[in-house]
N, C-alpha and C positions, 0 to 999 in steps of 0.2 A: 456608562460602563463602555465603553470601546469596542468595534470588531472584534479586531485583534484581541483584549480581555479578555473578552466571552471565549473566544477558538481558543487559545493558552486553556484559560479552566474548563473548554472542554477536554481537551486532551488530560492534562492534568486526571482528571474524573477517571477517564478510559485505565489512567495509566495504574493509577488506583485502585482501580478496580481490578484492573489484570494480577496486583501483584500480591492479591489476594486469592488466588489462584494456585493449590500445590503445583510442584512442580513437575508430576509426574503423571498429571493432567495433561490433556491438550486442548489448548485454545483454537477456535475458528474462529477468526472475527470476519464478518461482510459486513463491509460500510460502502457507501456511497456520499465520501468525504470532498468530491470533486474534487481532488487531490490524481496531480500529475505530479507521474517519479521522474518524469524526463529520462532521458537518452545517458546521464551521465550515472555514473552510480562509485564512483572516486571515494574512495572509504565510508562506502555502505555495502562490499561487494557480500558482505555476510549477511547482508538485509534483502537485497533484490540485485538479481542479475543483468545482465543488458540484451534482454527481448522487453523492449517499451517500447511507446510509442510518446510522441508528443514533448514539452522544455516543464522543464520542472519548474510547479509553482509554489509560492508562500502555502496552500495546503498540504501540497506534496511533502513542502520541509518540515514540516511538524508529524504528518502521517509517517515520511520515513525515520526518522526521529523516535518517535515511538514506538516504532518495529525493533530500532535499537537499542532502544533502553528496555527492552522486555523481551529480545531475544525472539523474535518471530521473524519471517521473510515474508515475503508478496510474490505469492504462488504465480499472479500471473505474468510476471517478468523470469520464472526459470528457465520454459520451454520455447522456443521457436514456436510461432504460427505466424499463420496468413492475417494481415493487417485486419482482415475485415470480422476476423474473432479475436481478437485483443477490443475493438473499438468499442466502449460502450457510451459514447456521445457523438452527433454528428452534430453539425448545424443546422440550420431551417437551409438555405443554401446547396447544402450536399459538399459542401467546398471544407471545410477543416472535418475533422476527427480525432478526438478525444480517448486516451485511455483513462478512466475517472472513477469507476468503479471496482475496485479491490477485496481480496480473500487476501486474508493472512493466515499465518497458519504457526505453531511453535517449532521453531527451529526445528527441535531434538527432532519433530514427526514431519520431515524433509523429505522420509524417504515414502510417505506416503502418498505423496503427489507424483501423480504418472502423467505422461505425454497422453495426451487426447489425439 
């Protein structure tokens, strides 16, 4: 079984689990999937806003597609914050910074997020 197949199966299992939750319940998903969602949200405006860092990677594509299919929004992309507050990974040489850990919440409960 390839890594890509394992990732796809993992995301499929998460999707299946999320779809069992009643629509009136809130879903909060806190994940460390090494998912870089990147600066371009074209076609995914309903999932994430423009306040992100890094370039989208394969995990970011899978994560954003999961959020889109499950009506979740990526919370860390909604409000502007200083870069140091968005970064969840820094390279050992302190040169590269990325936002790879995310919290997603049911789109219906977006109002529950507030600017800190």
